[in-house]
C-alpha positions as CSV (number, residue, x, y, z in Angstrom):
1,M,0.0,15.7,-18.2
2,P,-0.9,13.9,-21.5
3,K,-4.2,15.4,-23.0
4,L,-6.8,13.4,-22.3
5,F,-7.4,12.0,-25.7
6,A,-9.9,9.1,-25.3
7,S,-13.4,8.8,-27.3
8,Q,-16.1,7.9,-25.3
9,R,-16.6,4.9,-28.1
10,L,-13.0,4.0,-28.0
11,L,-13.8,3.9,-24.2
12,Q,-17.0,2.0,-24.1
13,S,-15.0,-0.8,-26.9
14,L,-12.5,-1.2,-24.4
15,R,-14.8,-2.0,-21.7
16,R,-16.8,-4.5,-23.9
17,V,-12.9,-5.8,-24.8
18,V,-11.6,-5.9,-21.7
19,A,-15.0,-7.3,-19.8
20,A,-14.1,-10.3,-22.9
21,A,-10.9,-11.5,-22.0
22,A,-11.8,-11.7,-18.0
23,V,-14.5,-14.1,-18.6
24,V,-12.2,-16.1,-21.3
25,T,-9.8,-16.3,-19.2
26,M,-11.9,-17.7,-15.8
27,A,-13.2,-20.2,-18.5
28,A,-10.5,-21.1,-20.1
29,C,-9.6,-22.0,-16.5
30,G,-12.2,-23.9,-15.7
31,F,-12.5,-21.6,-12.5
32,A,-15.8,-22.5,-10.6
33,Q,-17.7,-19.1,-9.3
34,S,-18.6,-19.1,-5.9
35,P,-21.4,-17.1,-4.7
36,A,-19.8,-18.1,-1.1
37,T,-19.3,-15.0,1.3
38,T,-19.0,-16.6,4.3
39,P,-15.8,-16.4,6.2
40,P,-14.1,-19.3,7.4
41,A,-13.3,-21.1,10.8
42,D,-11.5,-18.5,13.2
43,L,-8.5,-19.9,14.0
44,G,-7.4,-17.0,16.2
45,V,-6.4,-17.6,19.7
46,R,-5.5,-14.5,20.4
47,K,-9.5,-12.9,20.5
48,R,-8.9,-9.1,22.0
49,G,-7.9,-6.6,18.9
50,V,-8.9,-6.9,15.2
51,D,-7.6,-8.3,12.0
52,W,-5.7,-6.4,9.9
53,E,-6.8,-8.0,6.4
54,A,-6.4,-4.8,3.4
55,F,-2.5,-2.5,3.4
56,L,-2.7,-0.3,6.5
57,G,-5.0,-1.8,8.1
58,P,-9.0,-2.4,9.0
59,T,-9.1,1.8,8.1
60,G,-7.0,2.6,5.4
61,D,-4.8,4.9,7.0
62,G,-1.9,3.4,9.5
63,K,-4.0,3.2,12.6
64,S,-4.8,0.6,14.8
65,P,-8.3,0.6,17.3
66,E,-6.6,-1.6,19.7
67,R,-5.8,-0.4,23.6
68,G,-3.9,-1.9,26.2
69,L,-0.3,-1.1,24.5
70,I,2.4,-1.8,26.3
71,V,4.2,1.8,27.6
72,P,6.9,1.9,28.0
73,W,8.7,-0.9,26.3
74,P,10.6,-2.9,28.5
75,V,14.5,-2.8,28.2
76,G,15.5,-5.2,24.9
77,G,12.2,-4.7,23.5
78,P,8.8,-6.1,23.2
79,K,8.5,-9.6,23.8
80,L,9.7,-12.2,20.2
81,V,7.4,-14.1,19.6
82,W,8.5,-15.4,16.3
83,Q,10.7,-14.4,13.7
84,I,10.9,-16.2,9.9
85,P,12.7,-15.9,7.0
86,L,11.4,-14.2,4.2
87,G,11.8,-14.6,-0.2
88,V,11.9,-11.6,-1.9
89,G,9.8,-8.7,-1.1
90,Y,8.9,-5.5,0.1
91,G,5.3,-6.2,1.0
92,M,4.0,-6.8,4.6
93,P,1.9,-9.5,5.2
94,A,-2.3,-9.6,5.6
95,V,-3.7,-10.9,9.0
96,S,-7.4,-12.8,8.8
97,R,-8.8,-15.3,11.5
98,G,-6.3,-16.7,12.6
99,R,-4.0,-17.1,9.2
100,L,-1.1,-14.8,8.1
101,F,-0.9,-14.4,4.2
102,L,2.6,-13.6,3.1
103,F,3.0,-13.3,-0.6
104,D,6.6,-13.2,-1.8
105,R,8.9,-14.1,-4.5
106,H,11.3,-17.3,-5.1
107,K,13.4,-17.6,-7.8
108,S,11.2,-17.0,-10.7
109,R,8.0,-18.6,-9.1
110,A,5.4,-15.8,-6.8
111,R,3.9,-16.8,-3.6
112,L,1.6,-16.7,-1.5
113,T,1.7,-18.4,1.8
114,C,-0.4,-19.3,4.1
115,F,0.4,-19.4,7.8
116,N,-1.1,-19.9,10.8
117,A,-0.8,-16.7,12.6
118,A,0.3,-17.9,16.3
119,T,2.5,-20.4,15.1
120,T,3.7,-20.6,11.8
121,E,3.5,-23.7,10.8
122,E,2.1,-23.5,6.7
123,L,-1.4,-24.7,5.9
124,W,-1.2,-23.6,2.0
125,R,0.8,-22.3,-0.6
126,F,0.1,-21.2,-4.2
127,E,2.2,-20.0,-6.5
128,Y,2.7,-18.9,-10.4
129,E,5.8,-18.3,-12.5
130,T,6.8,-14.4,-13.0
131,D,9.9,-13.3,-15.1
132,Y,9.6,-9.5,-13.4
133,Q,12.5,-7.8,-13.8
134,D,13.1,-4.3,-11.9
135,L,14.8,-1.6,-14.3
136,Y,16.4,0.1,-12.5
137,G,18.2,-2.5,-9.9
138,Y,15.5,-2.8,-7.4
139,N,14.6,-6.7,-5.8
140,N,12.1,-8.3,-8.4
141,G,9.7,-9.6,-5.6
142,P,6.3,-8.1,-4.9
143,R,5.5,-4.9,-4.0
144,C,1.4,-5.4,-2.9
145,A,0.5,-6.4,0.3
146,P,-2.3,-9.3,-0.2
147,V,-5.9,-8.3,0.8
148,V,-8.6,-10.4,2.3
149,D,-12.3,-10.4,2.6
150,A,-14.2,-13.4,4.1
151,D,-13.4,-16.1,2.3
152,R,-10.9,-14.8,-0.5
153,V,-7.3,-13.8,-0.5
154,Y,-6.2,-11.7,-3.5
155,I,-2.5,-10.9,-4.8
156,F,-1.3,-8.4,-7.9
157,G,2.2,-9.2,-8.7
158,A,5.1,-6.7,-9.9
159,E,4.0,-7.8,-13.5
160,G,0.7,-7.1,-13.1
161,M,-1.1,-10.8,-12.6
162,L,-3.9,-10.4,-10.2
163,H,-5.5,-13.6,-8.6
164,C,-8.2,-14.2,-6.0
165,L,-7.7,-17.5,-4.7
166,S,-9.7,-19.5,-1.6
167,V,-8.8,-18.8,1.9
168,V,-9.0,-21.9,3.5
169,D,-6.9,-23.5,0.8
170,G,-5.2,-21.4,-2.0
171,T,-7.4,-22.9,-4.7
172,L,-7.8,-20.3,-7.5
173,R,-10.8,-18.7,-8.2
174,W,-9.9,-16.2,-10.9
175,K,-7.1,-14.1,-12.0
176,V,-6.5,-11.4,-14.3
177,D,-3.4,-11.0,-15.9
178,T,-3.9,-6.8,-16.4
179,A,-0.8,-5.9,-18.3
180,R,-1.8,-7.9,-21.4
181,T,-5.3,-7.0,-21.0
182,F,-5.3,-3.4,-20.3
183,G,-1.7,-2.4,-22.5
184,V,0.4,-1.8,-19.6
185,V,3.4,-0.2,-19.9
186,Q,6.2,-1.1,-17.0
187,N,6.3,1.7,-15.0
188,F,9.9,2.1,-13.5
189,F,8.9,-0.5,-10.5
190,G,6.5,-2.7,-12.0
191,V,3.3,-2.9,-10.0
192,G,3.1,-2.0,-6.5
193,S,-0.1,-0.2,-5.7
194,T,-2.5,-3.1,-3.7
195,P,-5.9,-3.6,-4.7
196,V,-8.9,-2.5,-2.4
197,V,-12.8,-4.1,-1.7
198,E,-15.6,-1.5,-2.3
199,G,-18.9,-4.0,-1.4
200,D,-19.1,-6.7,-3.9
201,L,-15.9,-4.7,-6.0
202,L,-12.3,-4.8,-5.7
203,I,-11.3,-2.1,-7.4
204,V,-7.5,-2.0,-9.4
205,H,-4.8,0.9,-10.1
206,V,-4.1,-0.6,-13.4
207,G,-3.0,2.4,-15.6
208,G,-3.8,0.6,-19.0
209,S,-2.7,1.8,-22.5
210,P,-3.3,1.7,-26.3
211,P,-1.7,-0.2,-28.1
212,G,1.2,1.2,-29.8
213,S,2.4,2.5,-26.7
214,S,4.2,-0.8,-25.7
215,E,7.5,0.5,-28.6
216,A,8.1,3.5,-26.0
217,P,11.8,2.7,-24.7
218,P,11.6,1.2,-21.4
219,G,11.0,3.7,-18.4
220,A,10.3,6.3,-21.3
221,L,7.0,6.4,-19.8
222,D,6.8,10.2,-20.6
223,F,6.2,8.8,-23.9
224,V,3.6,6.4,-22.7
225,K,-0.6,7.4,-23.5
226,P,-3.6,6.8,-21.2
227,N,-6.4,5.0,-22.0
228,G,-9.0,5.5,-19.8
229,T,-8.0,2.6,-17.5
230,A,-6.4,4.0,-14.4
231,V,-8.9,2.6,-12.2
232,V,-11.0,-1.0,-13.2
233,A,-13.6,-2.1,-10.9
234,F,-14.1,-5.6,-10.7
235,D,-16.5,-8.2,-9.4
236,K,-15.2,-9.5,-6.7
237,L,-16.4,-12.6,-7.2
238,S,-16.0,-13.7,-10.6
239,G,-13.6,-11.1,-11.6
240,Q,-15.5,-9.7,-14.7
241,V,-15.0,-5.9,-15.2
242,R,-17.9,-4.1,-14.1
243,Y,-16.3,0.2,-14.9
244,A,-13.2,1.1,-16.1
245,L,-12.8,5.1,-15.6
246,G,-9.6,7.5,-15.5
247,D,-7.4,8.8,-18.3
248,D,-3.9,8.7,-16.6
249,L,-1.4,5.7,-16.1
250,A,-0.6,3.9,-12.8
251,S,1.6,5.3,-9.8
252,Y,2.0,3.2,-6.8
253,S,-0.4,5.3,-4.2
254,V,-3.0,2.9,-3.3
255,P,-6.8,4.1,-4.3
256,R,-8.2,5.3,-0.6
257,I,-13.0,4.4,-0.6
258,V,-14.4,6.4,2.3
259,S,-17.3,8.6,3.7
260,V,-17.5,11.7,2.8
261,G,-21.2,13.2,4.1
262,S,-23.2,11.0,3.7
263,R,-22.0,9.1,0.2
264,R,-19.1,7.0,-0.5
265,R,-16.1,8.5,-2.7
266,G,-13.1,7.1,-4.5
267,F,-9.7,8.5,-4.7
268,V,-6.6,7.4,-7.2
269,W,-3.8,9.3,-7.0
270,A,-2.2,8.4,-10.3
271,R,0.7,8.6,-12.1
272,Y,0.2,12.5,-12.9
273,G,-2.3,13.7,-10.8
274,L,-5.5,13.1,-8.2
275,I,-9.2,11.4,-9.9
276,A,-11.6,11.5,-7.7
277,F,-14.7,9.0,-7.8
278,D,-18.3,7.6,-7.4
279,P,-16.8,4.1,-6.6
280,Q,-20.8,2.5,-7.0
281,R,-21.6,4.3,-10.0
282,G,-17.9,4.4,-11.3
283,K,-18.0,8.1,-12.3
284,Q,-15.1,10.0,-12.0
285,E,-15.8,13.6,-10.0
286,F,-13.1,15.9,-10.6
287,Y,-9.1,15.3,-11.6
288,F,-6.0,17.6,-9.8
289,P,-2.8,17.5,-11.4
290,W,0.0,16.9,-9.0
291,R,3.6,15.2,-9.8
292,A,6.8,16.7,-10.2
293,E,8.0,17.2,-13.7
294,I,10.7,15.4,-13.6
295,L,10.6,12.1,-15.7
296,E,11.7,9.1,-12.9
297,S,9.3,11.0,-10.5
298,V,6.4,8.6,-8.9
299,N,3.4,9.2,-6.5
300,A,3.7,6.3,-3.7
301,S,2.3,8.2,-1.1
302,N,-1.3,7.7,-0.3
303,P,-4.1,10.1,0.1
304,V,-4.6,11.3,3.6
305,I,-8.5,12.2,3.8
306,A,-9.5,14.3,7.0
307,G,-13.4,14.7,6.6
308,D,-14.2,16.8,3.0
309,R,-10.4,17.5,3.1
310,V,-7.7,15.3,1.1
311,F,-4.2,15.6,1.8
312,L,-1.0,15.0,-0.8
313,S,2.3,14.4,-0.5
314,E,5.6,13.7,-2.6
315,C,9.6,14.3,-2.5
316,Y,10.3,15.2,-5.8
317,G,9.1,18.3,-6.7
318,P,6.1,20.0,-5.7
319,G,5.7,18.6,-2.0
320,S,2.5,18.7,-0.4
321,V,-0.9,20.0,-0.9
322,L,-4.3,20.4,1.2
323,L,-7.6,20.5,-0.5
324,K,-11.5,21.3,0.1
325,T,-13.2,18.7,-2.1
326,R,-16.9,20.0,-2.8
327,D,-19.4,17.7,-5.1
328,D,-18.1,19.1,-8.4
329,G,-14.5,19.9,-7.7
330,C,-12.0,20.7,-5.3
331,E,-10.1,23.9,-4.1
332,V,-6.2,24.7,-2.9
333,V,-6.2,25.5,1.1
334,W,-2.4,25.2,0.9
335,S,0.8,24.4,-1.8
336,D,3.9,24.0,-1.3
337,A,4.2,24.1,-5.4
338,D,5.9,28.3,-4.8
339,L,8.1,27.6,-2.6
340,R,11.6,26.5,-3.4
341,R,12.9,24.8,-0.5
342,E,11.3,24.8,2.7
343,K,8.4,21.9,1.7
344,R,5.8,21.2,4.6
345,M,6.2,17.7,4.3
346,R,7.3,15.4,1.2
347,T,7.0,11.7,1.9
348,H,8.2,8.9,0.0
349,W,7.1,6.0,-0.5
350,N,5.5,6.6,3.7
351,T,1.6,7.6,3.8
352,A,1.5,10.1,6.8
353,V,-1.1,9.4,9.4
354,E,-3.6,12.5,10.6
355,V,-4.1,12.6,14.4
356,D,-6.9,15.5,15.5
357,G,-6.4,17.7,13.1
358,F,-2.2,17.1,12.6
359,V,-0.2,14.8,10.0
360,Y,2.6,13.1,10.8
361,G,5.1,11.3,8.7
362,S,8.8,10.7,7.3
363,S,9.7,13.8,5.2
364,G,12.6,13.5,2.8
365,R,13.2,11.9,-0.4
366,H,17.4,10.8,0.6
367,T,18.0,8.9,3.6
368,N,20.8,11.6,5.4
369,E,17.4,14.3,4.5
370,A,14.5,12.3,5.8
371,E,13.5,14.0,9.1
372,L,9.6,12.8,11.0
373,R,7.8,15.9,10.6
374,C,4.4,17.1,12.7
375,V,2.3,19.5,10.7
376,E,-0.6,21.4,11.2
377,L,-3.6,20.7,8.4
378,A,-4.9,23.3,8.1
379,T,-2.5,25.5,8.0
380,G,0.4,23.8,6.5
381,H,2.4,25.1,9.7
382,V,5.4,22.7,10.4
383,K,5.0,21.4,14.5
384,W,7.9,20.3,15.3
385,S,10.9,18.1,13.2
386,E,13.2,15.4,13.9
387,P,16.5,14.2,12.4
388,N,18.8,11.5,11.9
389,L,16.0,8.7,11.7
390,T,16.1,8.3,8.5
391,R,13.4,7.6,6.1
392,S,10.9,5.7,8.4
393,S,7.3,4.4,9.0
394,L,4.4,5.5,11.4
395,T,1.3,3.3,12.6
396,F,-0.4,4.7,15.5
397,V,-1.9,2.3,18.0
398,D,-4.0,3.5,20.8
399,G,-2.1,7.2,21.4
400,H,1.2,6.2,20.4
401,F,3.1,5.6,17.0
402,I,5.1,2.7,16.4
403,C,8.1,4.2,14.2
404,L,10.5,1.7,11.8
405,T,12.7,3.0,10.9
406,E,14.9,1.6,7.4
407,Y,18.0,0.0,8.6
408,G,15.7,-1.6,11.5
409,E,14.9,0.5,14.6
410,L,12.2,0.6,16.3
411,L,10.7,3.4,18.5
412,L,7.6,4.3,20.7
413,L,6.8,7.4,20.2
414,K,3.9,9.6,22.0
415,V,1.6,11.5,19.4
416,N,2.2,15.1,21.0
417,P,1.4,17.7,18.2
418,E,3.9,20.2,20.5
419,K,7.2,17.8,20.3
420,F,9.1,14.9,19.3
421,D,7.8,12.4,22.2
422,L,10.2,9.5,22.7
423,V,8.8,6.5,24.8
424,S,10.5,3.7,23.9
425,R,13.9,2.6,21.4
426,F,15.2,-0.9,20.4
427,T,16.9,-2.2,18.0
428,P,16.4,-5.9,17.0
429,L,18.5,-8.4,16.7
430,R,19.0,-11.9,16.4
431,P,18.2,-14.5,18.8
432,E,21.3,-16.8,17.4
433,G,23.9,-13.4,18.3
434,G,26.5,-12.1,15.7
435,A,27.9,-9.6,13.3
436,D,26.4,-7.3,11.4
437,P,27.3,-7.4,7.8
438,T,27.8,-3.7,8.3
439,G,30.0,-3.6,11.0
440,L,27.9,-1.6,13.0
441,G,27.7,-3.8,15.9
442,P,25.5,-7.0,16.9
443,A,23.5,-8.9,13.7
444,R,20.4,-7.0,13.3
445,L,17.1,-8.8,13.1
446,L,15.8,-6.3,10.2
447,S,18.3,-5.8,8.0
448,Y,18.2,-2.8,4.8
449,P,15.8,-2.0,3.6
450,A,12.6,-1.8,6.3
451,W,10.3,0.1,4.6
452,A,7.0,-1.2,5.1
453,A,5.2,0.4,8.3
454,A,4.6,-2.1,11.2
455,I,0.8,-3.3,11.4
456,V,-0.7,-4.9,14.8
457,S,-3.6,-7.3,15.4
458,H,-4.3,-9.1,18.1
459,G,-2.0,-7.0,20.3
460,L,1.0,-8.6,18.1
461,M,2.6,-6.0,16.0
462,Y,4.5,-7.3,13.0
463,V,7.5,-5.9,10.8
464,R,9.6,-7.2,8.4
465,G,13.3,-6.0,6.8
466,E,14.7,-7.3,3.8
467,N,14.7,-11.1,4.7
468,R,13.0,-11.6,7.8
469,L,9.5,-11.3,9.2
470,A,9.1,-10.9,13.1
471,C,6.2,-11.0,15.5
472,Y,6.0,-8.9,18.9
473,E,3.4,-8.8,21.2
474,I,2.8,-5.3,22.2
475,I,-0.8,-6.0,24.2
476,P,-1.1,-8.5,26.0
477,D,-3.7,-10.9,25.4
């Protein structure tokens, strides 16, 4: 872990600089600050259910509160409502008040498109030029999902551009070039941590560096130092910086802001470890180091919060750990660090889902070794493992999991800590037919890599592969 080097004076100076830079950015572009926070008109035609306005859903943990799931699925899968082509990217859309917001890339332009969620009619689009190039040959599109809050939608590009737009017509409210403003050195796969809204703040996992760090060779993050901006809180209406904290670089894990006891608490799993902080006062509370020692390792799963316990899992080295938090720190309940081979859980980009004291997730760094697992949270005991599903993602709804494999197969599983409980299984195929490019039967609708977890909103399930987004009805309206 890099040494903590930033003095209080330096950090205070940095905060003044970045706050001024954000204001200058807004003023130079002639942005009008709007105090309005009233949600726009609801275009939705399906009145049951909830919106999916943030990464991993309304509670940020991959769980949908909707009920009435069709069980089992019909032969051939649920009813296909629509499917549309995608640009380049990895993230899922956001759904809010009958609108679907899709963030992807088309040639040299990053694009946020607002569709009617029922008909896929395009309502508006916003674009900006991007020159992001992935260091390891992965695609150059956005990694983050859009975030909707009342009359605003936020997007965070792979190159570090943060935009706030009007939900109604895509008008630019404010923007900040976080890479330039905070001195962010390009991470292995660019920016990939979706921001979260907390009260009047937009919490962003930035991970900036002081002048001089940009001289490090591409990908040589071990030579890059932090500057106290692992977490930056912006005023969600104006874009002004409210605070910055954390001496660490950015990871791909998304901030979690939750209620622990009688107060709100923030957790950001940065490149080198977990930062716990007070999201309103902007004060770091404790830091817990947890990362593989190899250079090209990343923390990508989100912290799983269950009361006063925090579960972390990664796939490059130490594996998983369960922490019990206190006001002034934490203690380790159990840890995989001393286990050489049989780690309890090794999640990659997917985030495990906790249900009734058990965590479920895909364990394994590589496709051929990945297993879907259930682990008892309190003890770390592995209850069951199911191989041969490739790396997969889970979404909880109505006592079941929707499991999407990276090759585009969908499974419906009953949540069961005692066994892998398969209810339904199908592979979405292209309506127009044809052969799959892999030579493995008919053409799949969701082609590799299908790396994003399914979302559920108003009875509809949205899933994506490399170049298709599909919508299925899984709960009758």
